[in-house]
PQR file with spaces between the fields and no chain letter, atoms N, CA, C, O and H, PARSE charges and radii, in Angstrom:
ATOM       1  N    MET     1     167.904  106.245   85.733 -0.4000 1.5000
ATOM       2  CA   MET     1     167.433  107.642   85.936 -0.0000 2.0000
ATOM       3  C    MET     1     166.078  107.761   85.525  0.5500 1.7000
ATOM       4  O    MET     1     165.681  107.133   84.544 -0.5500 1.4000
ATOM       5  N    ASN     2     165.313  108.522   86.193 -0.4000 1.5000
ATOM       6  CA   ASN     2     163.877  108.828   85.800 -0.0000 2.0000
ATOM       7  C    ASN     2     163.992  110.148   84.862  0.5500 1.7000
ATOM       8  O    ASN     2     164.889  110.986   84.950 -0.5500 1.4000
ATOM       9  H    ASN     2     165.635  109.033   86.990  0.4000 1.0000
ATOM      10  N    LYS     3     162.926  110.169   83.960 -0.4000 1.5000
ATOM      11  CA   LYS     3     162.858  111.367   83.064 -0.0000 2.0000
ATOM      12  C    LYS     3     164.102  111.925   82.581  0.5500 1.7000
ATOM      13  O    LYS     3     164.360  113.121   82.716 -0.5500 1.4000
ATOM      14  H    LYS     3     162.197  109.488   83.888  0.4000 1.0000
ATOM      15  N    GLU     4     164.940  111.039   81.982 -0.4000 1.5000
ATOM      16  CA   GLU     4     166.201  111.531   81.422 -0.0000 2.0000
ATOM      17  C    GLU     4     166.207  112.587   80.442  0.5500 1.7000
ATOM      18  O    GLU     4     167.164  113.357   80.376 -0.5500 1.4000
ATOM      19  H    GLU     4     164.730  110.067   81.872  0.4000 1.0000
ATOM      20  N    ALA     5     165.150  112.687   79.629 -0.4000 1.5000
ATOM      21  CA   ALA     5     165.147  113.705   78.609 -0.0000 2.0000
ATOM      22  C    ALA     5     164.892  115.077   79.234  0.5500 1.7000
ATOM      23  O    ALA     5     165.316  116.082   78.664 -0.5500 1.4000
ATOM      24  H    ALA     5     164.373  112.061   79.684  0.4000 1.0000
ATOM      25  N    ASP     6     164.269  115.151   80.293 -0.4000 1.5000
ATOM      26  CA   ASP     6     164.022  116.447   80.965 -0.0000 2.0000
ATOM      27  C    ASP     6     165.176  116.898   81.959  0.5500 1.7000
ATOM      28  O    ASP     6     165.127  118.031   82.439 -0.5500 1.4000
ATOM      29  H    ASP     6     163.924  114.335   80.756  0.4000 1.0000
ATOM      30  N    LEU     7     166.129  116.104   82.250 -0.4000 1.5000
ATOM      31  CA   LEU     7     167.160  116.544   83.227 -0.0000 2.0000
ATOM      32  C    LEU     7     168.148  117.477   82.613  0.5500 1.7000
ATOM      33  O    LEU     7     168.602  117.287   81.485 -0.5500 1.4000
ATOM      34  H    LEU     7     166.169  115.184   81.861  0.4000 1.0000
ATOM      35  N    LYS     8     168.484  118.514   83.387 -0.4000 1.5000
ATOM      36  CA   LYS     8     169.391  119.464   83.060 -0.0000 2.0000
ATOM      37  C    LYS     8     170.851  119.116   83.675  0.5500 1.7000
ATOM      38  O    LYS     8     171.113  119.453   84.830 -0.5500 1.4000
ATOM      39  H    LYS     8     168.115  118.669   84.303  0.4000 1.0000
ATOM      40  N    LEU     9     171.684  118.509   82.959 -0.4000 1.5000
ATOM      41  CA   LEU     9     172.973  118.142   83.377 -0.0000 2.0000
ATOM      42  C    LEU     9     174.113  118.966   82.827  0.5500 1.7000
ATOM      43  O    LEU     9     174.067  119.400   81.676 -0.5500 1.4000
ATOM      44  H    LEU     9     171.471  118.235   82.021  0.4000 1.0000
ATOM      45  N    GLY    10     175.142  119.191   83.639 -0.4000 1.5000
ATOM      46  CA   GLY    10     176.418  119.905   83.099 -0.0000 2.0000
ATOM      47  C    GLY    10     177.313  119.001   82.234  0.5500 1.7000
ATOM      48  O    GLY    10     176.964  117.877   81.874 -0.5500 1.4000
ATOM      49  H    GLY    10     175.179  118.839   84.574  0.4000 1.0000
ATOM      50  N    GLU    11     178.390  119.520   81.952 -0.4000 1.5000
ATOM      51  CA   GLU    11     179.296  118.846   81.195 -0.0000 2.0000
ATOM      52  C    GLU    11     179.932  117.728   82.024  0.5500 1.7000
ATOM      53  O    GLU    11     180.051  117.896   83.237 -0.5500 1.4000
ATOM      54  H    GLU    11     178.674  120.433   82.244  0.4000 1.0000
ATOM      55  N    PRO    12     180.358  116.566   81.426 -0.5600 1.5000
ATOM      56  CA   PRO    12     181.020  115.508   82.067  0.2800 2.0000
ATOM      57  C    PRO    12     182.404  116.014   82.748  0.5500 1.7000
ATOM      58  O    PRO    12     183.096  116.839   82.150 -0.5500 1.4000
ATOM      59  N    VAL    13     182.744  115.565   83.857 -0.4000 1.5000
ATOM      60  CA   VAL    13     184.016  115.880   84.517 -0.0000 2.0000
ATOM      61  C    VAL    13     184.949  114.804   84.159  0.5500 1.7000
ATOM      62  O    VAL    13     184.743  113.638   84.498 -0.5500 1.4000
ATOM      63  H    VAL    13     182.182  114.896   84.343  0.4000 1.0000
ATOM      64  N    GLU    14     186.058  115.205   83.424 -0.4000 1.5000
ATOM      65  CA   GLU    14     186.960  114.206   83.173 -0.0000 2.0000
ATOM      66  C    GLU    14     188.151  113.967   84.134  0.5500 1.7000
ATOM      67  O    GLU    14     188.629  114.914   84.759 -0.5500 1.4000
ATOM      68  H    GLU    14     186.226  116.151   83.149  0.4000 1.0000
ATOM      69  N    ASN    15     188.608  112.777   84.251 -0.4000 1.5000
ATOM      70  CA   ASN    15     189.678  112.504   85.097 -0.0000 2.0000
ATOM      71  C    ASN    15     189.337  112.770   86.511  0.5500 1.7000
ATOM      72  O    ASN    15     190.198  113.227   87.263 -0.5500 1.4000
ATOM      73  H    ASN    15     188.220  112.007   83.743  0.4000 1.0000
ATOM      74  N    ARG    16     188.077  112.502   86.942 -0.4000 1.5000
ATOM      75  CA   ARG    16     187.627  112.810   88.294 -0.0000 2.0000
ATOM      76  C    ARG    16     188.147  111.716   89.216  0.5500 1.7000
ATOM      77  O    ARG    16     188.056  110.528   88.907 -0.5500 1.4000
ATOM      78  H    ARG    16     187.378  112.131   86.331  0.4000 1.0000
ATOM      79  N    THR    17     188.701  112.140   90.368 -0.4000 1.5000
ATOM      80  CA   THR    17     189.037  111.070   91.404 -0.0000 2.0000
ATOM      81  C    THR    17     188.143  111.331   92.617  0.5500 1.7000
ATOM      82  O    THR    17     188.190  112.426   93.177 -0.5500 1.4000
ATOM      83  H    THR    17     188.775  113.105   90.619  0.4000 1.0000
ATOM      84  N    PRO    18     187.341  110.370   93.032 -0.5600 1.5000
ATOM      85  CA   PRO    18     186.417  110.533   94.048  0.2800 2.0000
ATOM      86  C    PRO    18     187.102  110.542   95.450  0.5500 1.7000
ATOM      87  O    PRO    18     188.041  109.770   95.644 -0.5500 1.4000
ATOM      88  N    PRO    19     186.714  111.301   96.342 -0.5600 1.5000
ATOM      89  CA   PRO    19     187.437  111.445   97.782  0.2800 2.0000
ATOM      90  C    PRO    19     187.227  110.161   98.413  0.5500 1.7000
ATOM      91  O    PRO    19     186.283  109.415   98.149 -0.5500 1.4000
ATOM      92  N    PRO    20     188.213  109.911   99.325 -0.5600 1.5000
ATOM      93  CA   PRO    20     188.187  108.597  100.163  0.2800 2.0000
ATOM      94  C    PRO    20     186.846  108.460  100.962  0.5500 1.7000
ATOM      95  O    PRO    20     186.274  109.424  101.469 -0.5500 1.4000
ATOM      96  N    VAL    21     186.438  107.267  101.018 -0.4000 1.5000
ATOM      97  CA   VAL    21     185.269  107.077  101.850 -0.0000 2.0000
ATOM      98  C    VAL    21     185.628  107.026  103.373  0.5500 1.7000
ATOM      99  O    VAL    21     186.513  106.298  103.823 -0.5500 1.4000
ATOM     100  H    VAL    21     186.903  106.484  100.605  0.4000 1.0000
ATOM     101  N    PRO    22     184.855  107.867  104.120 -0.5600 1.5000
ATOM     102  CA   PRO    22     185.198  107.884  105.563  0.2800 2.0000
ATOM     103  C    PRO    22     184.822  106.551  106.228  0.5500 1.7000
ATOM     104  O    PRO    22     184.027  105.796  105.668 -0.5500 1.4000
ATOM     105  N    GLY    23     185.383  106.244  107.419 -0.4000 1.5000
ATOM     106  CA   GLY    23     185.151  104.920  108.183 -0.0000 2.0000
ATOM     107  C    GLY    23     183.699  105.018  108.606  0.5500 1.7000
ATOM     108  O    GLY    23     183.127  106.107  108.656 -0.5500 1.4000
ATOM     109  H    GLY    23     186.029  106.857  107.874  0.4000 1.0000
ATOM     110  N    ASN    24     183.134  103.922  108.898 -0.4000 1.5000
ATOM     111  CA   ASN    24     181.699  103.730  109.335 -0.0000 2.0000
ATOM     112  C    ASN    24     181.499  104.191  110.717  0.5500 1.7000
ATOM     113  O    ASN    24     180.375  104.136  111.215 -0.5500 1.4000
ATOM     114  H    ASN    24     183.599  103.037  108.857  0.4000 1.0000
ATOM     115  N    ASP    25     182.495  104.635  111.360 -0.4000 1.5000
ATOM     116  CA   ASP    25     182.280  105.096  112.760 -0.0000 2.0000
ATOM     117  C    ASP    25     182.485  106.705  112.800  0.5500 1.7000
ATOM     118  O    ASP    25     182.462  107.284  113.886 -0.5500 1.4000
ATOM     119  H    ASP    25     183.408  104.680  110.955  0.4000 1.0000
ATOM     120  N    LEU    26     182.654  107.296  111.785 -0.4000 1.5000
ATOM     121  CA   LEU    26     182.839  108.782  111.639 -0.0000 2.0000
ATOM     122  C    LEU    26     181.389  109.505  112.258  0.5500 1.7000
ATOM     123  O    LEU    26     180.293  109.263  111.752 -0.5500 1.4000
ATOM     124  H    LEU    26     182.673  106.825  110.903  0.4000 1.0000
ATOM     125  N    VAL    27     181.543  110.291  113.258 -0.4000 1.5000
ATOM     126  CA   VAL    27     180.417  111.087  113.822 -0.0000 2.0000
ATOM     127  C    VAL    27     180.942  112.523  113.881  0.5500 1.7000
ATOM     128  O    VAL    27     182.025  112.758  114.416 -0.5500 1.4000
ATOM     129  H    VAL    27     182.433  110.488  113.669  0.4000 1.0000
ATOM     130  N    LEU    28     180.195  113.479  113.342 -0.4000 1.5000
ATOM     131  CA   LEU    28     180.524  114.796  113.316 -0.0000 2.0000
ATOM     132  C    LEU    28     179.568  115.541  114.358  0.5500 1.7000
ATOM     133  O    LEU    28     178.357  115.563  114.135 -0.5500 1.4000
ATOM     134  H    LEU    28     179.315  113.288  112.908  0.4000 1.0000
ATOM     135  N    ASP    29     180.082  116.126  115.449 -0.4000 1.5000
ATOM     136  CA   ASP    29     179.160  116.732  116.338 -0.0000 2.0000
ATOM     137  C    ASP    29     179.432  118.330  116.161  0.5500 1.7000
ATOM     138  O    ASP    29     180.534  118.870  116.265 -0.5500 1.4000
ATOM     139  H    ASP    29     181.066  116.108  115.631  0.4000 1.0000
ATOM     140  N    GLY    30     178.267  118.933  115.890 -0.4000 1.5000
ATOM     141  CA   GLY    30     178.259  120.478  115.688 -0.0000 2.0000
ATOM     142  C    GLY    30     177.574  121.096  116.673  0.5500 1.7000
ATOM     143  O    GLY    30     177.131  120.400  117.587 -0.5500 1.4000
ATOM     144  H    GLY    30     177.372  118.495  115.805  0.4000 1.0000
ATOM     145  N    SER    31     177.371  122.433  116.672 -0.4000 1.5000
ATOM     146  CA   SER    31     176.519  123.198  117.684 -0.0000 2.0000
ATOM     147  C    SER    31     175.121  122.899  117.565  0.5500 1.7000
ATOM     148  O    SER    31     174.416  122.900  118.574 -0.5500 1.4000
ATOM     149  H    SER    31     177.730  122.999  115.930  0.4000 1.0000
ATOM     150  N    TYR    32     174.597  122.613  116.302 -0.4000 1.5000
ATOM     151  CA   TYR    32     173.184  122.347  116.181 -0.0000 2.0000
ATOM     152  C    TYR    32     172.841  121.071  115.621  0.5500 1.7000
ATOM     153  O    TYR    32     171.650  120.772  115.539 -0.5500 1.4000
ATOM     154  H    TYR    32     175.170  122.612  115.482  0.4000 1.0000
ATOM     155  N    VAL    33     173.747  120.268  115.218 -0.4000 1.5000
ATOM     156  CA   VAL    33     173.306  118.936  114.545 -0.0000 2.0000
ATOM     157  C    VAL    33     174.459  117.895  114.719  0.5500 1.7000
ATOM     158  O    VAL    33     175.632  118.266  114.722 -0.5500 1.4000
ATOM     159  H    VAL    33     174.714  120.512  115.284  0.4000 1.0000
ATOM     160  N    THR    34     174.138  116.711  114.851 -0.4000 1.5000
ATOM     161  CA   THR    34     175.087  115.629  114.874 -0.0000 2.0000
ATOM     162  C    THR    34     174.974  114.831  113.659  0.5500 1.7000
ATOM     163  O    THR    34     173.890  114.287  113.446 -0.5500 1.4000
ATOM     164  H    THR    34     173.185  116.409  114.848  0.4000 1.0000
ATOM     165  N    LEU    35     176.023  114.664  112.751 -0.4000 1.5000
ATOM     166  CA   LEU    35     175.852  113.674  111.523 -0.0000 2.0000
ATOM     167  C    LEU    35     176.503  112.404  111.853  0.5500 1.7000
ATOM     168  O    LEU    35     177.609  112.389  112.392 -0.5500 1.4000
ATOM     169  H    LEU    35     176.904  115.106  112.925  0.4000 1.0000
ATOM     170  N    LEU    36     175.923  111.441  111.580 -0.4000 1.5000
ATOM     171  CA   LEU    36     176.312  110.122  111.772 -0.0000 2.0000
ATOM     172  C    LEU    36     176.081  109.139  110.567  0.5500 1.7000
ATOM     173  O    LEU    36     175.251  109.488  109.726 -0.5500 1.4000
ATOM     174  H    LEU    36     175.024  111.454  111.142  0.4000 1.0000
ATOM     175  N    PRO    37     176.684  108.037  110.416 -0.5600 1.5000
ATOM     176  CA   PRO    37     176.596  107.150  109.360  0.2800 2.0000
ATOM     177  C    PRO    37     175.131  106.638  109.231  0.5500 1.7000
ATOM     178  O    PRO    37     174.429  106.332  110.195 -0.5500 1.4000
ATOM     179  N    LEU    38     174.730  106.577  107.834 -0.4000 1.5000
ATOM     180  CA   LEU    38     173.287  106.081  107.760 -0.0000 2.0000
ATOM     181  C    LEU    38     173.393  104.535  107.912  0.5500 1.7000
ATOM     182  O    LEU    38     174.343  103.869  107.500 -0.5500 1.4000
ATOM     183  H    LEU    38     175.300  106.825  107.052  0.4000 1.0000
ATOM     184  N    SER    39     172.299  104.052  108.556 -0.4000 1.5000
ATOM     185  CA   SER    39     172.092  102.708  108.817 -0.0000 2.0000
ATOM     186  C    SER    39     170.741  102.221  108.443  0.5500 1.7000
ATOM     187  O    SER    39     169.762  102.737  108.982 -0.5500 1.4000
ATOM     188  H    SER    39     171.528  104.593  108.891  0.4000 1.0000
ATOM     189  N    ALA    40     170.590  101.225  107.522 -0.4000 1.5000
ATOM     190  CA   ALA    40     169.265  100.713  107.157 -0.0000 2.0000
ATOM     191  C    ALA    40     168.470  100.378  108.373  0.5500 1.7000
ATOM     192  O    ALA    40     167.305  100.772  108.431 -0.5500 1.4000
ATOM     193  H    ALA    40     171.386  100.805  107.084  0.4000 1.0000
ATOM     194  N    ALA    41     168.998   99.674  109.371 -0.4000 1.5000
ATOM     195  CA   ALA    41     168.296   99.306  110.602 -0.0000 2.0000
ATOM     196  C    ALA    41     167.686  100.538  111.368  0.5500 1.7000
ATOM     197  O    ALA    41     166.545  100.558  111.831 -0.5500 1.4000
ATOM     198  H    ALA    41     169.944   99.353  109.324  0.4000 1.0000
ATOM     199  N    ASP    42     168.598  101.558  111.438 -0.4000 1.5000
ATOM     200  CA   ASP    42     168.150  102.752  112.288 -0.0000 2.0000
ATOM     201  C    ASP    42     167.437  103.727  111.559  0.5500 1.7000
ATOM     202  O    ASP    42     166.613  104.436  112.137 -0.5500 1.4000
ATOM     203  H    ASP    42     169.524  101.541  111.062  0.4000 1.0000
ATOM     204  N    HIS    43     167.695  103.855  110.194 -0.4000 1.5000
ATOM     205  CA   HIS    43     167.228  105.026  109.512 -0.0000 2.0000
ATOM     206  C    HIS    43     166.354  104.643  108.408  0.5500 1.7000
ATOM     207  O    HIS    43     165.700  105.544  107.882 -0.5500 1.4000
ATOM     208  H    HIS    43     168.364  103.279  109.725  0.4000 1.0000
ATOM     209  N    GLY    44     166.236  103.435  107.968 -0.4000 1.5000
ATOM     210  CA   GLY    44     165.522  103.023  106.690 -0.0000 2.0000
ATOM     211  C    GLY    44     163.978  103.332  106.799  0.5500 1.7000
ATOM     212  O    GLY    44     163.401  103.939  105.896 -0.5500 1.4000
ATOM     213  H    GLY    44     166.767  102.703  108.395  0.4000 1.0000
ATOM     214  N    ALA    45     163.412  102.949  107.790 -0.4000 1.5000
ATOM     215  CA   ALA    45     161.928  103.061  107.867 -0.0000 2.0000
ATOM     216  C    ALA    45     161.531  104.630  107.779  0.5500 1.7000
ATOM     217  O    ALA    45     160.652  105.046  107.024 -0.5500 1.4000
ATOM     218  H    ALA    45     163.881  102.456  108.523  0.4000 1.0000
ATOM     219  N    GLY    46     162.271  105.422  108.623 -0.4000 1.5000
ATOM     220  CA   GLY    46     161.968  106.922  108.586 -0.0000 2.0000
ATOM     221  C    GLY    46     162.188  107.525  107.360  0.5500 1.7000
ATOM     222  O    GLY    46     161.348  108.311  106.922 -0.5500 1.4000
ATOM     223  H    GLY    46     162.985  105.084  109.237  0.4000 1.0000
ATOM     224  N    LEU    47     163.316  107.241  106.671 -0.4000 1.5000
ATOM     225  CA   LEU    47     163.691  107.819  105.293 -0.0000 2.0000
ATOM     226  C    LEU    47     162.599  107.397  104.294  0.5500 1.7000
ATOM     227  O    LEU    47     162.044  108.218  103.564 -0.5500 1.4000
ATOM     228  H    LEU    47     163.998  106.603  107.027  0.4000 1.0000
ATOM     229  N    HIS    48     162.324  106.131  104.291 -0.4000 1.5000
ATOM     230  CA   HIS    48     161.265  105.545  103.294 -0.0000 2.0000
ATOM     231  C    HIS    48     159.965  106.332  103.595  0.5500 1.7000
ATOM     232  O    HIS    48     159.339  106.769  102.630 -0.5500 1.4000
ATOM     233  H    HIS    48     162.775  105.464  104.884  0.4000 1.0000
ATOM     234  N    ALA    49     159.550  106.530  104.727 -0.4000 1.5000
ATOM     235  CA   ALA    49     158.298  107.153  104.969 -0.0000 2.0000
ATOM     236  C    ALA    49     158.387  108.663  104.581  0.5500 1.7000
ATOM     237  O    ALA    49     157.369  109.212  104.159 -0.5500 1.4000
ATOM     238  H    ALA    49     160.059  106.176  105.511  0.4000 1.0000
ATOM     239  N    ALA    50     159.510  109.335  104.698 -0.4000 1.5000
ATOM     240  CA   ALA    50     159.717  110.702  104.228 -0.0000 2.0000
ATOM     241  C    ALA    50     159.670  110.827  102.726  0.5500 1.7000
ATOM     242  O    ALA    50     159.180  111.770  102.104 -0.5500 1.4000
ATOM     243  H    ALA    50     160.337  108.889  105.040  0.4000 1.0000
ATOM     244  N    ASN    51     160.243  109.754  102.226 -0.4000 1.5000
ATOM     245  CA   ASN    51     160.261  109.761  100.643 -0.0000 2.0000
ATOM     246  C    ASN    51     158.929  109.564  100.072  0.5500 1.7000
ATOM     247  O    ASN    51     158.669  110.022   98.960 -0.5500 1.4000
ATOM     248  H    ASN    51     160.642  108.988  102.731  0.4000 1.0000
ATOM     249  N    LEU    52     158.043  108.896  100.778 -0.4000 1.5000
ATOM     250  CA   LEU    52     156.599  108.736  100.161 -0.0000 2.0000
ATOM     251  C    LEU    52     155.995  110.094  100.061  0.5500 1.7000
ATOM     252  O    LEU    52     155.025  110.188   99.309 -0.5500 1.4000
ATOM     253  H    LEU    52     158.255  108.524  101.682  0.4000 1.0000
ATOM     254  N    HIS    53     156.412  111.200  100.708 -0.4000 1.5000
ATOM     255  CA   HIS    53     155.754  112.545  100.585 -0.0000 2.0000
ATOM     256  C    HIS    53     155.986  113.085   99.199  0.5500 1.7000
ATOM     257  O    HIS    53     155.214  113.919   98.727 -0.5500 1.4000
ATOM     258  H    HIS    53     157.200  111.124  101.319  0.4000 1.0000
ATOM     259  N    ASP    54     157.053  112.623   98.517 -0.4000 1.5000
ATOM     260  CA   ASP    54     157.416  113.184   97.248 -0.0000 2.0000
ATOM     261  C    ASP    54     156.537  112.427   96.310  0.5500 1.7000
ATOM     262  O    ASP    54     156.924  111.330   95.907 -0.5500 1.4000
ATOM     263  H    ASP    54     157.680  111.945   98.901  0.4000 1.0000
ATOM     264  N    ARG    55     155.340  112.931   95.910 -0.4000 1.5000
ATOM     265  CA   ARG    55     154.333  112.231   94.987 -0.0000 2.0000
ATOM     266  C    ARG    55     154.831  112.074   93.690  0.5500 1.7000
ATOM     267  O    ARG    55     154.415  111.069   93.113 -0.5500 1.4000
ATOM     268  H    ARG    55     155.025  113.822   96.238  0.4000 1.0000
ATOM     269  N    ASP    56     155.706  112.881   92.992 -0.4000 1.5000
ATOM     270  CA   ASP    56     156.045  112.771   91.670 -0.0000 2.0000
ATOM     271  C    ASP    56     157.325  111.929   91.596  0.5500 1.7000
ATOM     272  O    ASP    56     157.623  111.452   90.501 -0.5500 1.4000
ATOM     273  H    ASP    56     156.044  113.697   93.460  0.4000 1.0000
ATOM     274  N    GLY    57     158.090  111.707   92.632 -0.4000 1.5000
ATOM     275  CA   GLY    57     159.311  110.976   92.533 -0.0000 2.0000
ATOM     276  C    GLY    57     160.462  111.728   92.138  0.5500 1.7000
ATOM     277  O    GLY    57     161.469  111.181   91.688 -0.5500 1.4000
ATOM     278  H    GLY    57     157.848  112.095   93.522  0.4000 1.0000
ATOM     279  N    ALA    58     160.332  113.152   92.314 -0.4000 1.5000
ATOM     280  CA   ALA    58     161.434  113.943   91.765 -0.0000 2.0000
ATOM     281  C    ALA    58     162.794  113.779   92.542  0.5500 1.7000
ATOM     282  O    ALA    58     163.851  114.106   92.003 -0.5500 1.4000
ATOM     283  H    ALA    58     159.515  113.596   92.680  0.4000 1.0000
ATOM     284  N    ILE    59     162.748  113.273   93.797 -0.4000 1.5000
ATOM     285  CA   ILE    59     163.962  113.097   94.485 -0.0000 2.0000
ATOM     286  C    ILE    59     164.768  112.004   93.959  0.5500 1.7000
ATOM     287  O    ILE    59     165.947  111.900   94.298 -0.5500 1.4000
ATOM     288  H    ILE    59     161.889  113.007   94.235  0.4000 1.0000
ATOM     289  N    TRP    60     164.181  111.124   93.099 -0.4000 1.5000
ATOM     290  CA   TRP    60     165.008  109.991   92.486 -0.0000 2.0000
ATOM     291  C    TRP    60     165.440  110.328   91.016  0.5500 1.7000
ATOM     292  O    TRP    60     165.927  109.446   90.308 -0.5500 1.4000
ATOM     293  H    TRP    60     163.223  111.209   92.824  0.4000 1.0000
ATOM     294  N    ASP    61     165.259  111.611   90.561 -0.4000 1.5000
ATOM     295  CA   ASP    61     165.520  111.759   89.219 -0.0000 2.0000
ATOM     296  C    ASP    61     166.976  111.549   88.801  0.5500 1.7000
ATOM     297  O    ASP    61     167.227  111.072   87.695 -0.5500 1.4000
ATOM     298  H    ASP    61     164.864  112.327   91.136  0.4000 1.0000
ATOM     299  N    TYR    62     167.904  111.880   89.624 -0.4000 1.5000
ATOM     300  CA   TYR    62     169.414  111.632   89.388 -0.0000 2.0000
ATOM     301  C    TYR    62     169.942  110.366   89.910  0.5500 1.7000
ATOM     302  O    TYR    62     171.153  110.145   89.885 -0.5500 1.4000
ATOM     303  H    TYR    62     167.700  112.268   90.523  0.4000 1.0000
ATOM     304  N    LEU    63     169.063  109.488   90.401 -0.4000 1.5000
ATOM     305  CA   LEU    63     169.679  108.109   90.888 -0.0000 2.0000
ATOM     306  C    LEU    63     169.097  107.141   89.909  0.5500 1.7000
ATOM     307  O    LEU    63     168.074  107.303   89.245 -0.5500 1.4000
ATOM     308  H    LEU    63     168.079  109.667   90.421  0.4000 1.0000
ATOM     309  N    PRO    64     169.944  106.056   89.917 -0.5600 1.5000
ATOM     310  CA   PRO    64     169.708  104.973   88.993  0.2800 2.0000
ATOM     311  C    PRO    64     168.564  103.972   89.612  0.5500 1.7000
ATOM     312  O    PRO    64     168.328  102.941   88.981 -0.5500 1.4000
ATOM     313  N    TYR    65     167.970  104.192   90.616 -0.4000 1.5000
ATOM     314  CA   TYR    65     166.980  103.414   91.230 -0.0000 2.0000
ATOM     315  C    TYR    65     165.829  104.355   91.886  0.5500 1.7000
ATOM     316  O    TYR    65     165.970  105.561   92.091 -0.5500 1.4000
ATOM     317  H    TYR    65     168.162  105.029   91.128  0.4000 1.0000
ATOM     318  N    GLY    66     164.781  103.672   92.150 -0.4000 1.5000
ATOM     319  CA   GLY    66     163.539  104.304   92.943 -0.0000 2.0000
ATOM     320  C    GLY    66     162.688  104.953   91.946  0.5500 1.7000
ATOM     321  O    GLY    66     163.045  105.006   90.769 -0.5500 1.4000
ATOM     322  H    GLY    66     164.667  102.692   91.984  0.4000 1.0000
ATOM     323  N    PRO    67     161.577  105.453   92.353 -0.5600 1.5000
ATOM     324  CA   PRO    67     161.053  105.372   93.819  0.2800 2.0000
ATOM     325  C    PRO    67     160.582  104.051   94.167  0.5500 1.7000
ATOM     326  O    PRO    67     160.450  103.162   93.325 -0.5500 1.4000
ATOM     327  N    PHE    68     160.313  103.901   95.462 -0.4000 1.5000
ATOM     328  CA   PHE    68     160.032  102.551   96.040 -0.0000 2.0000
ATOM     329  C    PHE    68     158.682  102.613   96.765  0.5500 1.7000
ATOM     330  O    PHE    68     158.488  103.464   97.633 -0.5500 1.4000
ATOM     331  H    PHE    68     160.421  104.623   96.146  0.4000 1.0000
ATOM     332  N    ALA    69     157.729  101.697   96.407 -0.4000 1.5000
ATOM     333  CA   ALA    69     156.423  101.673   96.952 -0.0000 2.0000
ATOM     334  C    ALA    69     156.425  101.124   98.438  0.5500 1.7000
ATOM     335  O    ALA    69     155.634  101.579   99.265 -0.5500 1.4000
ATOM     336  H    ALA    69     157.887  101.006   95.702  0.4000 1.0000
ATOM     337  N    THR    70     157.291  100.182   98.735 -0.4000 1.5000
ATOM     338  CA   THR    70     157.311   99.504   99.988 -0.0000 2.0000
ATOM     339  C    THR    70     158.796   99.624  100.662  0.5500 1.7000
ATOM     340  O    THR    70     159.802   99.801   99.974 -0.5500 1.4000
ATOM     341  H    THR    70     157.934   99.813   98.064  0.4000 1.0000
ATOM     342  N    LEU    71     158.815   99.521  101.913 -0.4000 1.5000
ATOM     343  CA   LEU    71     159.995   99.457  102.600 -0.0000 2.0000
ATOM     344  C    LEU    71     160.889   98.217  102.212  0.5500 1.7000
ATOM     345  O    LEU    71     162.117   98.271  102.143 -0.5500 1.4000
ATOM     346  H    LEU    71     157.999   99.377  102.472  0.4000 1.0000
ATOM     347  N    ASP    72     160.191   97.185  101.988 -0.4000 1.5000
ATOM     348  CA   ASP    72     161.015   96.029  101.563 -0.0000 2.0000
ATOM     349  C    ASP    72     161.684   96.177  100.186  0.5500 1.7000
ATOM     350  O    ASP    72     162.792   95.676   99.991 -0.5500 1.4000
ATOM     351  H    ASP    72     159.193   97.141  102.044  0.4000 1.0000
ATOM     352  N    ASP    73     161.020   96.868   99.212 -0.4000 1.5000
ATOM     353  CA   ASP    73     161.609   97.263   97.932 -0.0000 2.0000
ATOM     354  C    ASP    73     162.844   98.243   98.158  0.5500 1.7000
ATOM     355  O    ASP    73     163.929   98.135   97.588 -0.5500 1.4000
ATOM     356  H    ASP    73     160.121   97.275   99.371  0.4000 1.0000
ATOM     357  N    TYR    74     162.539   99.094   98.969 -0.4000 1.5000
ATOM     358  CA   TYR    74     163.726  100.139   99.440 -0.0000 2.0000
ATOM     359  C    TYR    74     164.874   99.417   99.995  0.5500 1.7000
ATOM     360  O    TYR    74     165.987   99.678   99.537 -0.5500 1.4000
ATOM     361  H    TYR    74     161.657   99.182   99.432  0.4000 1.0000
ATOM     362  N    ASP    75     164.743   98.509  100.957 -0.4000 1.5000
ATOM     363  CA   ASP    75     165.696   97.728  101.612 -0.0000 2.0000
ATOM     364  C    ASP    75     166.492   96.901  100.535  0.5500 1.7000
ATOM     365  O    ASP    75     167.719   96.818  100.596 -0.5500 1.4000
ATOM     366  H    ASP    75     163.839   98.297  101.329  0.4000 1.0000
ATOM     367  N    SER    76     165.775   96.308   99.574 -0.4000 1.5000
ATOM     368  CA   SER    76     166.302   95.135   98.714 -0.0000 2.0000
ATOM     369  C    SER    76     167.364   95.787   97.847  0.5500 1.7000
ATOM     370  O    SER    76     168.236   95.041   97.402 -0.5500 1.4000
ATOM     371  H    SER    76     164.778   96.375   99.525  0.4000 1.0000
ATOM     372  N    VAL    77     167.410   97.136   97.534 -0.4000 1.5000
ATOM     373  CA   VAL    77     168.381   97.642   96.574 -0.0000 2.0000
ATOM     374  C    VAL    77     169.601   98.236   97.381  0.5500 1.7000
ATOM     375  O    VAL    77     170.653   98.569   96.836 -0.5500 1.4000
ATOM     376  H    VAL    77     166.702   97.742   97.895  0.4000 1.0000
ATOM     377  N    GLY    78     169.378   98.324   98.598 -0.4000 1.5000
ATOM     378  CA   GLY    78     170.562   98.782   99.353 -0.0000 2.0000
ATOM     379  C    GLY    78     170.690  100.257   99.239  0.5500 1.7000
ATOM     380  O    GLY    78     171.815  100.738   99.375 -0.5500 1.4000
ATOM     381  H    GLY    78     168.524   98.053   99.040  0.4000 1.0000
ATOM     382  N    ALA    79     169.686  101.026   99.008 -0.4000 1.5000
ATOM     383  CA   ALA    79     169.704  102.520   98.896 -0.0000 2.0000
ATOM     384  C    ALA    79     170.279  103.107  100.154  0.5500 1.7000
ATOM     385  O    ALA    79     170.710  104.258  100.103 -0.5500 1.4000
ATOM     386  H    ALA    79     168.772  100.635   98.898  0.4000 1.0000
ATOM     387  N    ILE    80     170.328  102.429  101.278 -0.4000 1.5000
ATOM     388  CA   ILE    80     170.913  102.961  102.530 -0.0000 2.0000
ATOM     389  C    ILE    80     171.920  101.804  102.913  0.5500 1.7000
ATOM     390  O    ILE    80     171.571  100.633  103.064 -0.5500 1.4000
ATOM     391  H    ILE    80     169.978  101.493  101.319  0.4000 1.0000
ATOM     392  N    GLY    81     173.156  102.254  103.045 -0.4000 1.5000
ATOM     393  CA   GLY    81     174.321  101.338  103.365 -0.0000 2.0000
ATOM     394  C    GLY    81     174.168  100.729  104.635  0.5500 1.7000
ATOM     395  O    GLY    81     175.026   99.952  105.055 -0.5500 1.4000
ATOM     396  H    GLY    81     173.439  103.205  102.922  0.4000 1.0000
């Protein structure tokens, strides 16, 4: 995590059971948007380019990795499944 001392976190959740992971083929079609599984090949370059606009790296504060200067670095950690 970045900037751990500055993060505002709540209390730990005890006995948490994560929900089941949906299949890789799940696509949700709505009236205004379609949600589909992330793919490094299809979405990695665009997401990395968008992440570069966050100059102070705040979007990575609650993640154990990042920010990434290059697409190769981004791909190497498997940030996108």
